[in-house]
DOPA-573752 format. One record per residue (C-alpha): residue number from 1; x, y, z; residue in one letter. Coordinates in Angstrom, 3 decimals. Layout:
N
{num NUM | xx X | yy Y | zz Z | residuo A};
...
***
This chain:
335
{num 1 | xx -56.672 | yy 7.412 | zz 99.714 | residuo M};
{num 2 | xx -54.771 | yy 10.679 | zz 99.684 | residuo R};
{num 3 | xx -51.164 | yy 11.055 | zz 98.611 | residuo D};
{num 4 | xx -49.232 | yy 9.690 | zz 101.599 | residuo V};
{num 5 | xx -45.845 | yy 11.132 | zz 100.693 | residuo A};
{num 6 | xx -45.923 | yy 13.389 | zz 103.771 | residuo S};
{num 7 | xx -45.558 | yy 10.364 | zz 106.076 | residuo R};
{num 8 | xx -47.804 | yy 11.920 | zz 108.703 | residuo R};
{num 9 | xx -49.512 | yy 9.607 | zz 111.207 | residuo V};
{num 10 | xx -52.081 | yy 10.849 | zz 113.690 | residuo G};
{num 11 | xx -52.125 | yy 9.542 | zz 117.260 | residuo V};
{num 12 | xx -55.361 | yy 10.147 | zz 119.143 | residuo Y};
{num 13 | xx -54.741 | yy 9.955 | zz 122.870 | residuo G};
{num 14 | xx -51.088 | yy 10.748 | zz 122.216 | residuo A};
{num 15 | xx -50.411 | yy 12.137 | zz 125.684 | residuo T};
{num 16 | xx -51.525 | yy 8.947 | zz 127.454 | residuo G};
{num 17 | xx -49.137 | yy 6.228 | zz 128.575 | residuo H};
{num 18 | xx -49.358 | yy 4.030 | zz 125.478 | residuo T};
{num 19 | xx -49.794 | yy 7.028 | zz 123.196 | residuo G};
{num 20 | xx -46.424 | yy 8.447 | zz 124.221 | residuo R};
{num 21 | xx -44.730 | yy 5.162 | zz 123.364 | residuo F};
{num 22 | xx -46.452 | yy 5.209 | zz 119.954 | residuo V};
{num 23 | xx -45.362 | yy 8.801 | zz 119.237 | residuo V};
{num 24 | xx -41.759 | yy 7.975 | zz 120.134 | residuo N};
{num 25 | xx -41.802 | yy 4.839 | zz 117.974 | residuo E};
{num 26 | xx -43.174 | yy 6.775 | zz 115.007 | residuo L};
{num 27 | xx -40.433 | yy 9.351 | zz 115.369 | residuo R};
{num 28 | xx -37.788 | yy 6.630 | zz 115.695 | residuo R};
{num 29 | xx -38.950 | yy 5.097 | zz 112.423 | residuo R};
{num 30 | xx -38.925 | yy 8.358 | zz 110.492 | residuo G};
{num 31 | xx -42.628 | yy 9.185 | zz 110.546 | residuo W};
{num 32 | xx -44.087 | yy 12.583 | zz 111.378 | residuo V};
{num 33 | xx -46.352 | yy 12.003 | zz 114.392 | residuo P};
{num 34 | xx -49.337 | yy 14.312 | zz 114.749 | residuo V};
{num 35 | xx -50.462 | yy 14.273 | zz 118.362 | residuo R};
{num 36 | xx -54.203 | yy 14.688 | zz 118.857 | residuo I};
{num 37 | xx -55.638 | yy 15.365 | zz 122.310 | residuo A};
{num 38 | xx -59.248 | yy 15.247 | zz 123.464 | residuo R};
{num 39 | xx -59.058 | yy 18.618 | zz 125.224 | residuo S};
{num 40 | xx -56.563 | yy 21.458 | zz 125.762 | residuo P};
{num 41 | xx -55.962 | yy 20.178 | zz 129.286 | residuo R};
{num 42 | xx -54.745 | yy 16.832 | zz 127.952 | residuo R};
{num 43 | xx -51.615 | yy 18.054 | zz 126.181 | residuo H};
{num 44 | xx -48.464 | yy 19.995 | zz 126.829 | residuo D};
{num 45 | xx -46.652 | yy 22.398 | zz 124.550 | residuo L};
{num 46 | xx -43.674 | yy 20.197 | zz 123.779 | residuo S};
{num 47 | xx -42.217 | yy 21.141 | zz 120.370 | residuo P};
{num 48 | xx -41.243 | yy 17.538 | zz 119.618 | residuo E};
{num 49 | xx -44.472 | yy 16.789 | zz 117.776 | residuo A};
{num 50 | xx -47.414 | yy 18.790 | zz 116.541 | residuo E};
{num 51 | xx -50.438 | yy 18.872 | zz 118.846 | residuo V};
{num 52 | xx -54.035 | yy 19.218 | zz 117.676 | residuo R};
{num 53 | xx -57.135 | yy 19.286 | zz 119.862 | residuo V};
{num 54 | xx -60.319 | yy 17.462 | zz 118.840 | residuo A};
{num 55 | xx -63.069 | yy 16.468 | zz 121.235 | residuo A};
{num 56 | xx -64.567 | yy 13.074 | zz 120.571 | residuo I};
{num 57 | xx -68.012 | yy 14.622 | zz 119.947 | residuo D};
{num 58 | xx -66.771 | yy 17.364 | zz 117.571 | residuo D};
{num 59 | xx -66.871 | yy 15.951 | zz 114.021 | residuo D};
{num 60 | xx -65.492 | yy 19.119 | zz 112.444 | residuo S};
{num 61 | xx -62.507 | yy 19.211 | zz 114.780 | residuo A};
{num 62 | xx -61.845 | yy 15.512 | zz 114.211 | residuo L};
{num 63 | xx -61.957 | yy 15.993 | zz 110.441 | residuo D};
{num 64 | xx -59.498 | yy 18.881 | zz 110.661 | residuo R};
{num 65 | xx -57.193 | yy 16.862 | zz 112.908 | residuo A};
{num 66 | xx -57.178 | yy 13.920 | zz 110.478 | residuo L};
{num 67 | xx -57.188 | yy 15.962 | zz 107.268 | residuo S};
{num 68 | xx -53.570 | yy 15.296 | zz 106.263 | residuo D};
{num 69 | xx -52.630 | yy 12.061 | zz 108.011 | residuo V};
{num 70 | xx -52.340 | yy 8.762 | zz 106.188 | residuo S};
{num 71 | xx -53.150 | yy 6.657 | zz 109.265 | residuo V};
{num 72 | xx -54.850 | yy 7.449 | zz 112.549 | residuo I};
{num 73 | xx -53.822 | yy 5.344 | zz 115.561 | residuo I};
{num 74 | xx -56.399 | yy 5.553 | zz 118.338 | residuo N};
{num 75 | xx -54.808 | yy 5.082 | zz 121.773 | residuo C};
{num 76 | xx -57.625 | yy 6.739 | zz 123.737 | residuo A};
{num 77 | xx -59.742 | yy 4.396 | zz 125.793 | residuo G};
{num 78 | xx -62.290 | yy 3.436 | zz 126.771 | residuo P};
{num 79 | xx -62.718 | yy 2.501 | zz 123.120 | residuo F};
{num 80 | xx -66.420 | yy 1.933 | zz 123.640 | residuo L};
{num 81 | xx -66.506 | yy 5.731 | zz 123.857 | residuo D};
{num 82 | xx -63.937 | yy 6.752 | zz 121.238 | residuo T};
{num 83 | xx -63.685 | yy 4.187 | zz 118.438 | residuo A};
{num 84 | xx -66.955 | yy 4.915 | zz 116.642 | residuo D};
{num 85 | xx -66.347 | yy 8.647 | zz 116.240 | residuo A};
{num 86 | xx -62.727 | yy 8.295 | zz 115.160 | residuo I};
{num 87 | xx -63.470 | yy 5.532 | zz 112.650 | residuo V};
{num 88 | xx -66.158 | yy 7.725 | zz 111.113 | residuo R};
{num 89 | xx -63.712 | yy 10.641 | zz 110.878 | residuo A};
{num 90 | xx -61.135 | yy 8.351 | zz 109.260 | residuo A};
{num 91 | xx -63.692 | yy 7.263 | zz 106.667 | residuo L};
{num 92 | xx -64.625 | yy 10.871 | zz 105.922 | residuo R};
{num 93 | xx -61.002 | yy 11.943 | zz 105.514 | residuo T};
{num 94 | xx -59.613 | yy 8.827 | zz 103.794 | residuo G};
{num 95 | xx -57.238 | yy 7.696 | zz 106.538 | residuo A};
{num 96 | xx -56.558 | yy 4.136 | zz 107.601 | residuo H};
{num 97 | xx -57.677 | yy 3.430 | zz 111.185 | residuo Y};
{num 98 | xx -55.856 | yy 1.366 | zz 113.807 | residuo L};
{num 99 | xx -56.531 | yy 1.120 | zz 117.522 | residuo D};
{num 100 | xx -55.112 | yy -0.702 | zz 120.532 | residuo V};
{num 101 | xx -58.266 | yy -1.823 | zz 122.304 | residuo T};
{num 102 | xx -58.417 | yy -4.834 | zz 124.587 | residuo A};
{num 103 | xx -62.219 | yy -4.369 | zz 124.895 | residuo E};
{num 104 | xx -64.142 | yy -7.207 | zz 123.307 | residuo Q};
{num 105 | xx -67.305 | yy -5.255 | zz 122.500 | residuo L};
{num 106 | xx -65.430 | yy -2.303 | zz 121.039 | residuo A};
{num 107 | xx -63.363 | yy -4.518 | zz 118.729 | residuo A};
{num 108 | xx -66.420 | yy -6.518 | zz 117.678 | residuo K};
{num 109 | xx -68.475 | yy -3.402 | zz 116.913 | residuo A};
{num 110 | xx -65.671 | yy -1.864 | zz 114.849 | residuo T};
{num 111 | xx -65.136 | yy -4.989 | zz 112.751 | residuo L};
{num 112 | xx -68.838 | yy -5.532 | zz 112.121 | residuo E};
{num 113 | xx -70.254 | yy -2.037 | zz 111.743 | residuo Q};
{num 114 | xx -67.684 | yy -0.533 | zz 109.377 | residuo F};
{num 115 | xx -66.897 | yy -3.432 | zz 107.031 | residuo A};
{num 116 | xx -68.818 | yy -2.101 | zz 104.031 | residuo N};
{num 117 | xx -68.015 | yy 1.576 | zz 104.569 | residuo A};
{num 118 | xx -64.283 | yy 0.950 | zz 104.961 | residuo A};
{num 119 | xx -64.152 | yy -1.204 | zz 101.830 | residuo A};
{num 120 | xx -66.069 | yy 1.434 | zz 99.875 | residuo A};
{num 121 | xx -63.661 | yy 4.130 | zz 101.081 | residuo A};
{num 122 | xx -60.638 | yy 2.009 | zz 100.128 | residuo G};
{num 123 | xx -59.163 | yy 2.115 | zz 103.629 | residuo V};
{num 124 | xx -58.338 | yy -0.404 | zz 106.330 | residuo V};
{num 125 | xx -60.077 | yy -0.302 | zz 109.694 | residuo V};
{num 126 | xx -58.319 | yy -2.648 | zz 112.133 | residuo A};
{num 127 | xx -59.002 | yy -2.629 | zz 115.874 | residuo P};
{num 128 | xx -56.947 | yy -4.290 | zz 118.628 | residuo A};
{num 129 | xx -53.511 | yy -3.952 | zz 117.045 | residuo F};
{num 130 | xx -51.874 | yy -4.327 | zz 120.455 | residuo A};
{num 131 | xx -50.603 | yy -6.864 | zz 122.974 | residuo F};
{num 132 | xx -54.174 | yy -7.980 | zz 123.622 | residuo Y};
{num 133 | xx -55.983 | yy -8.704 | zz 120.386 | residuo G};
{num 134 | xx -53.205 | yy -8.255 | zz 117.859 | residuo G};
{num 135 | xx -50.309 | yy -10.338 | zz 119.142 | residuo L};
{num 136 | xx -52.476 | yy -13.368 | zz 119.949 | residuo A};
{num 137 | xx -54.121 | yy -13.165 | zz 116.535 | residuo D};
{num 138 | xx -50.771 | yy -13.072 | zz 114.735 | residuo L};
{num 139 | xx -49.462 | yy -16.005 | zz 116.769 | residuo L};
{num 140 | xx -52.631 | yy -18.039 | zz 116.193 | residuo A};
{num 141 | xx -52.585 | yy -17.287 | zz 112.462 | residuo T};
{num 142 | xx -48.931 | yy -18.252 | zz 112.181 | residuo A};
{num 143 | xx -49.486 | yy -21.476 | zz 114.125 | residuo A};
{num 144 | xx -52.580 | yy -22.370 | zz 112.096 | residuo M};
{num 145 | xx -50.564 | yy -22.189 | zz 108.895 | residuo G};
{num 146 | xx -52.218 | yy -24.014 | zz 106.009 | residuo E};
{num 147 | xx -54.954 | yy -25.589 | zz 108.142 | residuo W};
{num 148 | xx -58.368 | yy -24.415 | zz 106.971 | residuo R};
{num 149 | xx -59.929 | yy -25.035 | zz 110.383 | residuo S};
{num 150 | xx -59.007 | yy -26.192 | zz 113.870 | residuo A};
{num 151 | xx -60.682 | yy -27.906 | zz 116.771 | residuo D};
{num 152 | xx -59.243 | yy -25.574 | zz 119.415 | residuo E};
{num 153 | xx -57.295 | yy -22.346 | zz 119.686 | residuo I};
{num 154 | xx -56.132 | yy -21.568 | zz 123.219 | residuo T};
{num 155 | xx -54.303 | yy -18.420 | zz 124.285 | residuo V};
{num 156 | xx -52.449 | yy -18.407 | zz 127.605 | residuo A};
{num 157 | xx -50.783 | yy -15.254 | zz 128.947 | residuo V};
{num 158 | xx -48.308 | yy -15.040 | zz 131.817 | residuo A};
{num 159 | xx -47.278 | yy -11.683 | zz 133.290 | residuo L};
{num 160 | xx -44.914 | yy -11.381 | zz 136.214 | residuo D};
{num 161 | xx -46.916 | yy -8.329 | zz 137.338 | residuo S};
{num 162 | xx -49.454 | yy -5.835 | zz 136.024 | residuo W};
{num 163 | xx -49.137 | yy -2.199 | zz 136.975 | residuo W};
{num 164 | xx -52.256 | yy -0.720 | zz 135.342 | residuo P};
{num 165 | xx -52.282 | yy 2.701 | zz 133.749 | residuo T};
{num 166 | xx -54.925 | yy 5.300 | zz 134.552 | residuo H};
{num 167 | xx -56.538 | yy 4.436 | zz 131.207 | residuo G};
{num 168 | xx -56.686 | yy 0.748 | zz 132.101 | residuo T};
{num 169 | xx -58.441 | yy 1.621 | zz 135.360 | residuo R};
{num 170 | xx -60.994 | yy 3.804 | zz 133.537 | residuo L};
{num 171 | xx -61.633 | yy 1.155 | zz 130.915 | residuo T};
{num 172 | xx -62.180 | yy -1.486 | zz 133.571 | residuo G};
{num 173 | xx -64.869 | yy 0.642 | zz 135.197 | residuo K};
{num 174 | xx -66.524 | yy 1.392 | zz 131.849 | residuo R};
{num 175 | xx -66.340 | yy -2.106 | zz 130.380 | residuo N};
{num 176 | xx -68.712 | yy -4.147 | zz 132.562 | residuo T};
{num 177 | xx -70.033 | yy -6.482 | zz 129.858 | residuo A};
{num 178 | xx -69.666 | yy -10.234 | zz 130.329 | residuo R};
{num 179 | xx -66.594 | yy -11.645 | zz 128.643 | residuo R};
{num 180 | xx -66.937 | yy -14.323 | zz 126.013 | residuo F};
{num 181 | xx -65.063 | yy -17.007 | zz 124.138 | residuo G};
{num 182 | xx -66.128 | yy -19.467 | zz 121.443 | residuo V};
{num 183 | xx -67.508 | yy -22.937 | zz 122.257 | residuo A};
{num 184 | xx -68.900 | yy -25.402 | zz 119.722 | residuo D};
{num 185 | xx -68.606 | yy -22.757 | zz 117.028 | residuo G};
{num 186 | xx -70.723 | yy -20.124 | zz 118.791 | residuo A};
{num 187 | xx -70.139 | yy -17.210 | zz 121.135 | residuo T};
{num 188 | xx -70.153 | yy -18.454 | zz 124.727 | residuo A};
{num 189 | xx -70.040 | yy -16.302 | zz 127.850 | residuo F};
{num 190 | xx -67.395 | yy -17.163 | zz 130.427 | residuo V};
{num 191 | xx -69.036 | yy -18.840 | zz 133.446 | residuo P};
{num 192 | xx -69.060 | yy -17.182 | zz 136.848 | residuo D};
{num 193 | xx -66.750 | yy -18.074 | zz 138.499 | residuo P};
{num 194 | xx -64.399 | yy -18.405 | zz 135.513 | residuo P};
{num 195 | xx -62.766 | yy -21.791 | zz 134.896 | residuo P};
{num 196 | xx -59.239 | yy -22.389 | zz 136.159 | residuo R};
{num 197 | xx -56.622 | yy -24.795 | zz 134.929 | residuo R};
{num 198 | xx -52.888 | yy -25.458 | zz 135.043 | residuo S};
{num 199 | xx -50.719 | yy -24.264 | zz 132.141 | residuo W};
{num 200 | xx -47.125 | yy -25.280 | zz 131.436 | residuo A};
{num 201 | xx -45.532 | yy -22.013 | zz 130.293 | residuo F};
{num 202 | xx -41.962 | yy -21.897 | zz 129.051 | residuo P};
{num 203 | xx -39.314 | yy -20.171 | zz 131.147 | residuo E};
{num 204 | xx -39.225 | yy -17.958 | zz 133.086 | residuo P};
{num 205 | xx -42.748 | yy -18.804 | zz 134.268 | residuo F};
{num 206 | xx -43.002 | yy -22.607 | zz 134.069 | residuo D};
{num 207 | xx -46.270 | yy -24.223 | zz 135.268 | residuo T};
{num 208 | xx -48.856 | yy -21.782 | zz 136.627 | residuo Q};
{num 209 | xx -52.509 | yy -21.780 | zz 137.543 | residuo E};
{num 210 | xx -54.479 | yy -19.707 | zz 135.035 | residuo V};
{num 211 | xx -58.009 | yy -18.330 | zz 134.909 | residuo I};
{num 212 | xx -60.180 | yy -17.788 | zz 131.846 | residuo E};
{num 213 | xx -60.096 | yy -14.052 | zz 131.125 | residuo L};
{num 214 | xx -60.593 | yy -13.281 | zz 127.422 | residuo P};
{num 215 | xx -59.819 | yy -9.929 | zz 125.859 | residuo F};
{num 216 | xx -60.136 | yy -8.692 | zz 122.276 | residuo S};
{num 217 | xx -58.074 | yy -11.609 | zz 120.920 | residuo E};
{num 218 | xx -61.240 | yy -13.716 | zz 120.909 | residuo I};
{num 219 | xx -62.805 | yy -11.216 | zz 118.508 | residuo V};
{num 220 | xx -59.807 | yy -10.861 | zz 116.208 | residuo T};
{num 221 | xx -59.126 | yy -14.594 | zz 115.989 | residuo I};
{num 222 | xx -62.770 | yy -15.588 | zz 115.478 | residuo A};
{num 223 | xx -63.205 | yy -12.982 | zz 112.749 | residuo S};
{num 224 | xx -61.048 | yy -14.914 | zz 110.274 | residuo H};
{num 225 | xx -59.875 | yy -18.260 | zz 111.689 | residuo L};
{num 226 | xx -62.284 | yy -21.190 | zz 111.807 | residuo R};
{num 227 | xx -62.097 | yy -22.994 | zz 115.129 | residuo A};
{num 228 | xx -64.713 | yy -24.862 | zz 117.114 | residuo R};
{num 229 | xx -63.420 | yy -23.571 | zz 120.464 | residuo D};
{num 230 | xx -61.426 | yy -20.419 | zz 121.246 | residuo I};
{num 231 | xx -60.466 | yy -19.606 | zz 124.826 | residuo H};
{num 232 | xx -58.044 | yy -17.272 | zz 126.546 | residuo S};
{num 233 | xx -56.414 | yy -17.536 | zz 129.981 | residuo Y};
{num 234 | xx -54.100 | yy -15.491 | zz 132.192 | residuo I};
{num 235 | xx -52.054 | yy -16.379 | zz 135.255 | residuo N};
{num 236 | xx -53.201 | yy -15.261 | zz 138.703 | residuo L};
{num 237 | xx -50.469 | yy -12.840 | zz 139.820 | residuo A};
{num 238 | xx -51.398 | yy -9.986 | zz 137.450 | residuo P};
{num 239 | xx -55.092 | yy -10.390 | zz 138.289 | residuo I};
{num 240 | xx -54.283 | yy -9.784 | zz 141.948 | residuo A};
{num 241 | xx -52.320 | yy -6.684 | zz 140.935 | residuo D};
{num 242 | xx -55.037 | yy -5.162 | zz 138.810 | residuo I};
{num 243 | xx -57.778 | yy -5.868 | zz 141.358 | residuo R};
{num 244 | xx -55.783 | yy -4.115 | zz 144.065 | residuo N};
{num 245 | xx -56.626 | yy -0.381 | zz 144.010 | residuo P};
{num 246 | xx -53.246 | yy 0.380 | zz 145.580 | residuo D};
{num 247 | xx -51.183 | yy -1.161 | zz 142.779 | residuo T};
{num 248 | xx -49.153 | yy 1.709 | zz 141.297 | residuo P};
{num 249 | xx -49.022 | yy 2.760 | zz 137.662 | residuo T};
{num 250 | xx -46.142 | yy 1.454 | zz 135.516 | residuo P};
{num 251 | xx -42.681 | yy 2.480 | zz 136.680 | residuo R};
{num 252 | xx -39.952 | yy 3.166 | zz 134.143 | residuo A};
{num 253 | xx -36.974 | yy 0.830 | zz 134.399 | residuo A};
{num 254 | xx -34.852 | yy 2.505 | zz 131.710 | residuo D};
{num 255 | xx -34.555 | yy 5.750 | zz 129.770 | residuo E};
{num 256 | xx -37.097 | yy 4.563 | zz 127.165 | residuo S};
{num 257 | xx -39.816 | yy 4.543 | zz 129.813 | residuo G};
{num 258 | xx -40.363 | yy 0.787 | zz 129.681 | residuo R};
{num 259 | xx -41.225 | yy -1.000 | zz 132.870 | residuo S};
{num 260 | xx -39.486 | yy -4.178 | zz 134.014 | residuo A};
{num 261 | xx -42.654 | yy -6.244 | zz 133.472 | residuo Q};
{num 262 | xx -42.077 | yy -9.449 | zz 131.493 | residuo T};
{num 263 | xx -44.615 | yy -11.504 | zz 129.561 | residuo F};
{num 264 | xx -45.086 | yy -14.772 | zz 127.764 | residuo V};
{num 265 | xx -47.945 | yy -15.389 | zz 125.361 | residuo M};
{num 266 | xx -48.481 | yy -19.035 | zz 124.478 | residuo D};
{num 267 | xx -50.915 | yy -20.006 | zz 121.692 | residuo V};
{num 268 | xx -51.824 | yy -23.621 | zz 121.032 | residuo V};
{num 269 | xx -53.798 | yy -24.719 | zz 117.967 | residuo V};
{num 270 | xx -55.179 | yy -28.282 | zz 117.916 | residuo K};
{num 271 | xx -56.588 | yy -30.123 | zz 114.950 | residuo N};
{num 272 | xx -57.445 | yy -33.759 | zz 115.531 | residuo G};
{num 273 | xx -54.367 | yy -35.428 | zz 116.988 | residuo N};
{num 274 | xx -52.038 | yy -32.681 | zz 115.801 | residuo E};
{num 275 | xx -50.945 | yy -29.705 | zz 117.881 | residuo E};
{num 276 | xx -49.046 | yy -26.564 | zz 116.941 | residuo R};
{num 277 | xx -47.710 | yy -23.945 | zz 119.345 | residuo R};
{num 278 | xx -46.490 | yy -20.371 | zz 118.882 | residuo A};
{num 279 | xx -44.911 | yy -18.588 | zz 121.843 | residuo T};
{num 280 | xx -43.764 | yy -14.988 | zz 122.267 | residuo A};
{num 281 | xx -41.620 | yy -13.577 | zz 125.081 | residuo R};
{num 282 | xx -41.151 | yy -9.875 | zz 125.690 | residuo G};
{num 283 | xx -41.229 | yy -6.965 | zz 128.083 | residuo R};
{num 284 | xx -43.855 | yy -4.374 | zz 129.069 | residuo D};
{num 285 | xx -47.246 | yy -4.978 | zz 127.439 | residuo I};
{num 286 | xx -47.917 | yy -1.247 | zz 127.038 | residuo Y};
{num 287 | xx -44.553 | yy -0.369 | zz 125.511 | residuo A};
{num 288 | xx -44.618 | yy -3.425 | zz 123.236 | residuo F};
{num 289 | xx -47.874 | yy -2.214 | zz 121.684 | residuo T};
{num 290 | xx -46.045 | yy 0.723 | zz 120.089 | residuo A};
{num 291 | xx -43.765 | yy -1.193 | zz 117.678 | residuo P};
{num 292 | xx -46.629 | yy -3.568 | zz 116.904 | residuo L};
{num 293 | xx -49.097 | yy -0.882 | zz 115.839 | residuo V};
{num 294 | xx -46.454 | yy 1.293 | zz 114.142 | residuo V};
{num 295 | xx -45.312 | yy -1.683 | zz 112.066 | residuo E};
{num 296 | xx -48.937 | yy -2.082 | zz 110.984 | residuo A};
{num 297 | xx -49.180 | yy 1.602 | zz 110.050 | residuo A};
{num 298 | xx -45.971 | yy 1.358 | zz 108.043 | residuo T};
{num 299 | xx -47.224 | yy -1.653 | zz 106.124 | residuo R};
{num 300 | xx -50.545 | yy 0.009 | zz 105.395 | residuo L};
{num 301 | xx -48.894 | yy 3.063 | zz 103.888 | residuo V};
{num 302 | xx -46.468 | yy 0.883 | zz 101.948 | residuo D};
{num 303 | xx -49.436 | yy -0.938 | zz 100.386 | residuo G};
{num 304 | xx -48.754 | yy -4.326 | zz 101.965 | residuo Q};
{num 305 | xx -52.269 | yy -4.974 | zz 103.263 | residuo A};
{num 306 | xx -54.017 | yy -7.921 | zz 101.616 | residuo R};
{num 307 | xx -57.365 | yy -6.135 | zz 101.577 | residuo R};
{num 308 | xx -59.276 | yy -3.023 | zz 102.500 | residuo T};
{num 309 | xx -62.255 | yy -2.902 | zz 104.814 | residuo G};
{num 310 | xx -62.252 | yy -4.157 | zz 108.382 | residuo T};
{num 311 | xx -59.858 | yy -6.930 | zz 109.285 | residuo A};
{num 312 | xx -57.840 | yy -8.564 | zz 112.039 | residuo A};
{num 313 | xx -54.018 | yy -8.439 | zz 111.951 | residuo P};
{num 314 | xx -53.548 | yy -11.986 | zz 110.661 | residuo G};
{num 315 | xx -56.040 | yy -11.369 | zz 107.859 | residuo A};
{num 316 | xx -54.251 | yy -8.208 | zz 106.752 | residuo L};
{num 317 | xx -50.630 | yy -9.333 | zz 106.712 | residuo F};
{num 318 | xx -48.451 | yy -12.440 | zz 106.516 | residuo D};
{num 319 | xx -48.368 | yy -13.374 | zz 110.196 | residuo A};
{num 320 | xx -44.936 | yy -15.012 | zz 110.307 | residuo R};
{num 321 | xx -43.332 | yy -12.183 | zz 108.360 | residuo D};
{num 322 | xx -44.978 | yy -9.603 | zz 110.614 | residuo F};
{num 323 | xx -43.769 | yy -11.374 | zz 113.757 | residuo L};
{num 324 | xx -40.273 | yy -11.652 | zz 112.294 | residuo A};
{num 325 | xx -40.215 | yy -7.878 | zz 111.815 | residuo S};
{num 326 | xx -40.602 | yy -7.525 | zz 115.602 | residuo L};
{num 327 | xx -37.535 | yy -9.631 | zz 116.410 | residuo A};
{num 328 | xx -35.944 | yy -6.704 | zz 118.254 | residuo H};
{num 329 | xx -38.973 | yy -6.709 | zz 120.609 | residuo E};
{num 330 | xx -40.028 | yy -10.356 | zz 120.804 | residuo L};
{num 331 | xx -38.549 | yy -13.810 | zz 121.003 | residuo V};
{num 332 | xx -40.966 | yy -15.998 | zz 119.022 | residuo V};
{num 333 | xx -40.732 | yy -19.781 | zz 118.807 | residuo T};
{num 334 | xx -42.840 | yy -22.313 | zz 116.950 | residuo F};
{num 335 | xx -43.252 | yy -25.953 | zz 117.906 | residuo R};
***
């Protein structure tokens, strides 16, 4: 790793919806954000942060863009199209890599394909450090505690609405692979139609019907926690929103740009007759991703990661301590 005294963090896809939140969070925490756009048309000339242009298929431009950053945060989906090239550039330039993918196949490929190369380069490559993927993994790891294995890990998400970004729409069209969970210790595709069940969420949602709809949290959790079954569900209201082509993009509800969307993520870990639950409440799944991934970048540069190579959030950091650091963004309870 290079000398990281400059405190420069690259953000690929910095002019997108989530990317702008990440840039602002970096600036708020005293980092120097380096905005990286895929093409000249994708950025403005705002003096608030440096802008570099690097097409995803231009290795030389990517290397120049990452040449002096300590961490690169990839916010540019679909990650099936961007992750591979940016991870390779990070390995060539000695930068840690983080992304915010919810795509199962992208997260799985990143964890599996770059394990040896990242360890050899002495860097961390960690996909899915976001609401989907990262938060569920941290909650599951914290709930698991000292247990070496579990019978079941179940993630249940409740959103009061889901106003998808343009990037979410593009990713949905690109990511047509069948979704999967874990059943009897092996990867298991979600049946068609997906199973439904009732879930007793805490306030403000209470009991809701949910449908099995796994995202990258299945990949992150299964990569380091031993559980016979891992499944993920979401309530029905946001699914109706995202399937409606007329649902608008997120609307700012305050000067920070956050929407009024609220969420609850409920993670239950069962082992025999014992059950443990970790629950997080917050606001705006896109905006929340920024403090989550920037906290990870900060800890990487400060040398707090438990290992190099590829890893899920709960394998890299103390899960309870990490969640506690987000107390200004989340209300987390354990039962």
